[in-house]
C-alpha positions in Angstrom: 65.0 158.7 150.6 62.8 160.0 147.8 59.3 158.5 147.3 59.2 156.5 144.2 56.2 157.7 142.1 56.2 154.7 139.7 52.8 153.1 139.9 51.2 155.7 142.0 47.9 157.2 140.9 47.8 161.0 140.4 44.7 163.2 139.8 45.1 166.6 138.3 42.2 169.0 138.0 42.2 171.4 135.1 44.5 168.9 133.5 43.4 169.1 129.9 45.6 172.1 129.1 48.1 174.7 130.5 49.7 174.2 133.9 47.5 171.1 134.6 48.6 169.4 131.5 52.3 170.2 132.2 52.0 168.7 135.7 50.1 165.6 134.4 52.8 164.9 131.8 55.6 165.3 134.3 54.0 162.9 136.7 53.4 160.4 133.9 57.1 160.6 132.9 57.9 159.6 136.5 55.7 156.5 136.3 52.3 157.7 137.6 49.0 156.6 136.3 47.0 159.7 135.7 43.4 160.8 136.2 42.4 164.1 134.6 39.4 166.1 135.7 38.4 169.0 133.5 35.4 170.9 132.3 36.9 170.8 128.8 35.2 168.2 126.6 37.4 165.1 126.2 37.8 165.7 122.4 39.4 169.1 123.1 41.9 167.4 125.5 43.0 164.8 123.1 46.4 166.2 122.7 47.0 166.1 126.4 45.7 162.5 126.7 47.9 161.4 123.8 51.0 163.0 125.4 50.4 161.2 128.7 49.9 157.9 127.0 53.2 158.4 125.1 54.9 158.5 128.4 53.7 155.0 129.1 50.9 155.9 131.6 47.3 154.8 131.8 45.0 157.8 131.8 41.4 158.3 132.8 39.6 161.5 131.7 36.6 162.8 133.6 34.6 165.6 131.9 33.5 167.2 135.1 32.6 170.7 136.4 34.3 170.8 139.8 31.5 173.0 141.1 29.3 169.9 141.0 30.0 168.1 144.2 28.1 164.9 143.2 29.9 164.7 139.9 33.3 165.1 141.6 32.5 162.3 144.0 31.4 160.1 141.1 34.6 160.9 139.2 36.7 160.0 142.2 35.0 156.6 142.4 35.5 155.9 138.7 39.1 156.8 138.8 39.7 154.6 141.8 37.9 151.7 140.1 39.9 152.0 136.9 43.4 153.0 138.2 43.4 152.2 141.9 43.5 154.3 145.1 44.7 157.9 144.4 47.8 159.0 146.3 48.6 162.3 144.6 46.1 165.1 144.0 46.9 168.4 142.2 44.2 170.9 142.7 44.6 173.3 139.8 41.2 174.3 138.4 40.6 178.1 138.2 38.6 180.6 136.3 39.0 184.4 136.3 38.0 187.4 134.2 40.6 189.7 135.7 38.5 192.9 135.5 39.1 195.8 137.8 36.9 196.0 140.9 34.2 198.3 139.5 33.8 196.3 136.4 33.7 192.9 138.0 30.1 191.6 138.1 28.8 189.5 140.9 28.3 186.6 138.6 32.0 186.7 137.6 33.1 186.8 141.2 30.7 184.0 142.1 31.9 181.8 139.3 35.6 182.4 140.4 34.7 181.5 144.0 32.6 178.4 143.0 35.3 177.0 140.8 38.4 177.9 142.7 37.2 177.6 146.3 34.2 175.4 146.4 35.6 173.2 143.6 38.9 172.8 145.4 37.0 171.9 148.6 34.9 169.2 146.7 38.0 167.7 145.0 40.3 167.7 148.0 37.6 166.3 150.4 36.7 163.5 148.0 40.2 162.3 147.4 41.4 162.8 150.9 38.6 160.5 152.2 39.7 158.0 149.5 43.3 158.2 150.7 42.3 157.7 154.3 40.0 154.8 153.5 42.8 153.1 151.5 45.4 153.9 154.2 47.5 155.7 151.6 50.3 158.1 152.5 49.4 160.7 150.0 50.5 164.1 148.7 48.2 167.0 147.9 49.4 170.0 145.9 47.3 173.2 145.7 48.2 175.5 142.9 48.0 179.1 144.0 50.0 182.2 143.0 52.3 184.9 144.4 49.5 187.3 143.5 47.5 185.8 146.4 49.2 188.3 148.6 50.9 190.8 146.2 48.3 193.3 145.2 48.0 194.8 141.8 45.3 196.8 140.0 42.7 194.5 138.5 42.1 190.7 138.9 40.5 191.0 142.3 38.5 187.8 141.7 41.6 185.9 140.9 43.5 187.1 144.0 40.6 186.5 146.3 40.4 182.9 145.2 44.1 182.3 145.4 44.3 183.7 148.9 41.5 181.4 150.0 43.2 178.4 148.4 46.5 179.1 150.2 44.7 179.1 153.6 42.7 176.0 152.8 45.8 174.1 151.9 47.7 175.1 154.9 44.8 174.3 157.2 44.6 170.8 155.6 48.4 170.4 156.1 48.0 170.8 159.9 45.1 168.3 160.0 46.2 165.6 157.6 49.9 165.2 158.6 48.7 163.0 161.5 47.3 160.5 158.9 50.4 160.6 156.7 49.0 163.0 154.0 51.3 165.9 153.1 49.8 169.1 151.7 51.9 171.8 150.0 51.3 174.9 147.9 53.0 175.7 144.5 52.9 179.3 143.5 53.6 179.8 139.7 54.7 183.1 138.5 53.7 184.4 135.1 53.4 181.2 133.0 53.4 181.0 129.2 50.1 179.1 128.6 47.3 179.1 126.1 45.2 180.6 128.9 47.3 183.7 129.0 46.7 184.1 125.3 43.2 185.3 126.2 44.9 188.5 127.4 48.2 188.8 125.5 49.6 188.1 122.0 52.7 185.9 121.7 54.8 189.0 120.9 53.6 190.8 124.0 54.4 187.7 126.1 57.8 187.4 124.6 58.6 191.0 125.3 57.3 190.6 128.9 59.5 187.6 129.3 62.6 189.7 128.6 61.6 191.9 131.5 61.4 189.1 134.0 64.2 188.9 136.6 65.5 185.7 135.0 64.9 186.8 131.5 61.9 184.6 130.5 58.4 183.6 131.5 57.8 180.5 133.5 56.9 177.3 131.6 54.5 174.5 132.4 57.5 172.2 132.5 58.9 174.3 135.3 55.7 173.8 137.3 55.6 170.1 136.5 59.0 169.5 137.9 58.2 171.5 141.1 55.1 169.4 141.7 57.0 166.2 141.2 59.7 167.3 143.6 57.1 167.9 146.3 55.5 164.6 145.7 58.8 162.8 145.9 60.2 164.4 149.0 58.6 162.7 152.0 59.5 165.2 154.7 57.9 168.4 153.2 54.5 169.5 154.2 52.8 172.8 154.8 55.2 174.8 152.6 54.9 177.3 149.8 57.1 176.7 146.8 57.4 179.7 144.5 58.2 179.0 140.9 58.2 182.6 139.7 61.8 183.2 138.6 62.2 185.9 141.2 59.2 187.9 140.1 57.8 188.4 143.6 61.2 189.6 144.8 61.4 192.2 142.0 57.7 193.0 142.2 56.9 195.7 139.8 54.2 197.4 137.7 56.5 198.8 135.0 56.2 198.4 131.3 56.4 194.7 130.4 55.3 193.6 133.8 52.0 191.8 134.6 50.2 195.1 134.8 46.5 194.6 135.4 46.2 191.1 133.9 49.2 188.9 134.4 48.7 185.7 136.3 48.8 182.0 135.7 46.4 179.7 134.0 
């Protein structure tokens, strides 16, 4: 029997835009109350907050840099106080410059590691402890990428972080199943988000979509439905769910493919 998400409290990091926003909206549609943690100022996330409220959900926004462990712990307590114990955590925060190896500065690599690895550690540890204390049977989703293990030229910092996130999540799955907390990985393919527009124009992305195996880029709605599915299915833990439209099966570097920059954001 599927888990009913109505009334559950979900936290999404990087939830002010892009994939995180898509996930938060989908969980709100299914009845969750939502906590968002994002480095984006709240005013800049107004559209996401309004969309979540339109779905009938309560929402708490925490303007937090996930690299700051103390700030993450404080945010976790505030969310619990306002919404109740958290039972769903979606770890989605990431930053990357996607330069090639020789042009990646140490500071860029360090920032990617601190946000994507240390930040995920802080968030998952804070909310896992909260779940255990509240005796909640929870669901944790770590957002990674097929590019965690499919090499391409450029974007080394991104792939290093995604590989580490995969291993962190699967390690947690082995430890936490004994306390009723499931941990799974979602691997988005090339997603059409505002973050990707740092690298590509809309025309370039539309053209690239036509070269995808299923004829289009992934959407944040695709990812939201995948996350909700894993939250609802009570017997799934320690799995990778690719939402890439077959991209990793037809891995390529041809014209219109991800080249040196395509990822998810």
